[in-house]
N, C-alpha and C positions, 0 to 999 in steps of 0.2 A: 493592484492588478484587478482586472474584472474576470473572475473565474469562469471558464467554460465547463458546463455540468458534464459534457462528454468526457473531459479529462478527469473530473472528480470520479466519475464512475469507473473510468479506465483504471485509475490507480488504486481505488479501493478494491475493486473486483479481483483484479490479477493479484494484488497483495494477499487477499484472503485465500485465493486459489494456490499461490505459492505456499502460504503457511499450512494450509491443509495437507498438501503434498508432503511437506516436510514432516508434519505430524504422523502421517501414515508410514513414512520410511523409518522414522524414529522408532515406532512401535515395532515394526518387523526387525529392526536392527537389535532391539532389547530382547525379543522373543527368541532371536537366534542364538543368543548366549544365555537363554533360560532365565532372564530377569523379568520377563512378562509371559503370560500364557499365549501359546500360538493361536493364531486366528485362522479360519479358512480363507482360501484364495478369494472367495466372493466379497469378503469384507474389504480387501484391498482394491478389488476390481470396481466395486460400486463407489468407494471412496475416490478413486481415481477418476471416475466418471463425473463425479460431482466437482472435483478440483479442475478438470478439464472444461466442464461446462462454465465455470467461473472465468477461466481464462479466455475462452472464446467469447463470452459475454463482454468482457473487458476490451478485447480486440475489435468487436463489432461497435462498441461504444465509441472507440477512437475514431471511427470514420466520420462521425456527425461533426467534428469541428474541422473537417478538411474542405477547402474550397473546391477541389477536384479529386474526389475519392478515387477515380479511375488512375490517377497518377501516384497513388499511395506507394507503389513498388519503387519509385525513385527515392523514397526516404532513406532506403538502405544504402544508397550510393556512397555516402560520405563516412563510412564506418571507420576510416583511419582517424578522423579528427572529431567526429560528432557522437555524443552519447546517445542522442535520439536515434541515429542510424544503428547504433549497436544494440539499443533496446528493441528496434524493430526485427534485428536478426535473432537475438537470443529468445524473444518471446515465442515465435513459432518453434524453435528448436526445443524449448521447454515443454511446449504443448505436445510435440512429438514424443518426447521422453515419458511424459506422463501417460500418454495413450499407450505406448509400448508397455510401460510398467503394469498398467491395469490389464492389458491383454495377456501378458505372461502370467499374471496371477490367475486370470479367469480360465485360461486353457491348462494351467499347471506345468508350463514348459520349464525346462532347466537347462543347464549348461551341457547336458547329455546330448542335446540336439546337435552340437557341434563337436561331439566326441570327447568333451571334457567331463569326467565323473568326480563328483566331490561328495562328501558326507553331509553337506550342509543343505537343508531343505530350502527352496526357494533361491537357490545360488544365482540363477540368471536374473531374477528380479532384483536381487541385492546390487548386482553389477549395474544393470540399467539404472536402478534407482540412484546409486551413487553419482552417476552422470547427471541425473535430473537434480540432485541436491546442489551440485556444483553450478548448474545452470540457474536454478532458483536463486542462489545467493548473488550470482552474477547479474541476474535481472533486477534484483534489489539495488545493487550498485549502480547499474545503468540508469534506472529510473530516478533514483535520488540524485545522481550526478547531473542529470539534465538540468535540475534547478540549482544544485549547489555550485556548478561551474560558472554561473552567470554573476560575475564579481560586482557589477554595479547595482545588483538587487541584493543589498547587504542582509536582508532578513533571510535570504535563502543561501547566501555564500558562506556556509559553515558545515563542518563535518557532522553536525547534529541533524542536518536534513537527511543524509543517507542513513544515519542510525535510526532516526525516527520512522522513516519509511520501512526499514527492515523490521523493527520491533512491533510497529503497528500491524504489519502483515502476520507476523508470528502470533500475535496476541489474538487476532481475529480468526486466524486459521486454526489454532490450537482450540479455541473456543468452539469453533464450528466442529472440529473433531470430537470435541467432548459431548456435544449434542448428538453427533452421529454415533459415538460409542455407547452412549445411554440408550440408543435405540437398537444397535446391532451387536454391541460387544461390551456389556456392563462391566467386565472384568478390567477394561482399559479406562473406564471413566474417570477414576480417581487419578490415574496417571496423567491423562491429557488435562484434567482439571487443575492438577498441581502445577503443570508447566504453563497453563493459561495464566494462573495467578502470578507466576514469576515474570512471565513476559508482560503482562498488563502493569505490574508494579514497576518494572524496569522502564517501560515507556512513559509512565506517569512521571518518573523522575526526569527522564531526558526531555520530554515535551515542556515540563515546567521550567527546566533550565533554559530551553530555547525561547520560552516566552519572557523570561526575565532578561535574557541577552538581548532580544529584540526591543524590549521596552527601554533599555539603556543605551541603544544605538546612538552614535553621533554620525549623522549622515555626512558623507564627504561633499556631496553637492549642496549648494544653498542657492537662494534666490540671486545672491550676488554673482555667483559662477554661471548661473543659468543665463544671465543677460549680460555679463561682462562688465558689470559696474561694481566697484569696491566700496561703495557708501556704506556706512554702518547702519543706517536706518532706511530700509527699503520695504514697502508694504504693498502686496499685490492686491488690486481692487477688481480685476476682471481676468477671465480666462482667455481673453483675446477673440471670442467668437460670439456672435449674436445667438447661434444655436449650437447644437452638438456636432461633433466631428469623429473621426476615427480615433483620434488621440484621446478625446474625453470618453469615448465609449469602451475602448479596449484596454486602457491603462488605469482605469480607476473604477472601483466597484459601485460607486454611486449610493451606497447604503448610508442612512444616517448614523452618525457616531454612537448614539445610544444603542441602536440595533446591532451595530458592529460589535460593541463591548458585550452585549448579551449573548451573541453567537459563541464568543469564547467560553463563557461560563456553561452555556447550554452543551458544548461538546465535552467540557470537563467533567460534567455530571453524568452524561449518557455514556461516555466511553469507559469510565473507571468506577465510580461507586456503585451505580445501579446495576450493571452487568455482573459485578463481583457478588453483590448481594443476591441476585437471582441464581447466580452459579452455585454459591454456597447453599441456598435453600433447595436448589435442584438436586444436588449431590446428597444432602441430608435425607430428602424425601424420595431419592432415587426417581426423579421425575424428568423425563425427556422433554416435557413440554416447558417446564420452567428454564431449563438449560437452553432450549431453542429460543425461548423469549429473550434470554440474556444476549444471545447472539444478535437477534434482530434489534434490539435496543442498542448494542454496541455498534452495529453496522450504521445505523441512523446517526449515531454520534460520530462515527468516522466521516460521514458525509459532510457533517457540519464542521469537523475539524479540517478536513481537506479544503472546503471552501475558505475557512478562516486562513488557512496557510497560504492560499493563493492571494486572497484579499489583502492580507497584511503587507504583502511586498509592496514597497512604495518606489514606483519607477521614478527616476530623476526627472522625467519630463513633466510629472505632476506639479513640479515647483512652478512651472510656467503656465499649465493649463488647468490645474484642478480648481482654483478659486473661482466662484461664480459670483458676478457683481449683483 
């Protein structure tokens, strides 16, 4: 497939925003049971603002691959059968939950506003945040299933697609939370850093498994099935066009094989070993700058990973149009 950069930015930005929000809520939940030191409401309010900004940026990016952005609202109409429609509905709902979570912390509101008094500090934020957590994981599911449900693109049609989208979002979100904590709440830096390592190593395993799986795939479609001829030896010599077409532009990335393979190794290096090395160095030296650099490097790697994810999908029509004479 030919990746649209707007979709690459959409999926990586909202994934990081979801992960950051989940990190914020996790820290509050731990502090509620005295496993972590409590933080002021401003810590969660500013963190929620950053997460919301990432979600909004992802939503804005999504408009750039629409032929008629003014009709974007119609994309929610097929929510009964379309994972894309469900994503369009869940994303704004999550944005509302994140905004409400941040506002509740900023103003220090509690359940006492509605006549419910509890001994738990930040009780209203915990309730709203729990709903946000459910929406965040539902959004991971919707985004991953947009691609995993396409059966004829065998590289995507696997449970690993949903798992990788979720784990990449958690890894990048918790890494950003580590950088944010190093700046605003050093007591949480090692907590977030530890979970960043866990999420990053987990997605390293699942992403490598998906790479191995895709390399061993035996495609159901062949040149024989594409043209309806069952001869054992058929060789394609031309794509069937004197010039390009919609088919050749939108369903094949057009990158040289050597560069395509290089991008795989680029993202494997930038997403995993380099950020972890910078993260460890930053935590040892208590350096927000090094941890922020780890996030920037990993995000650049995520852009390369997402491009590779889309480009690796081999549309069956490429059997007929891909080869150039």
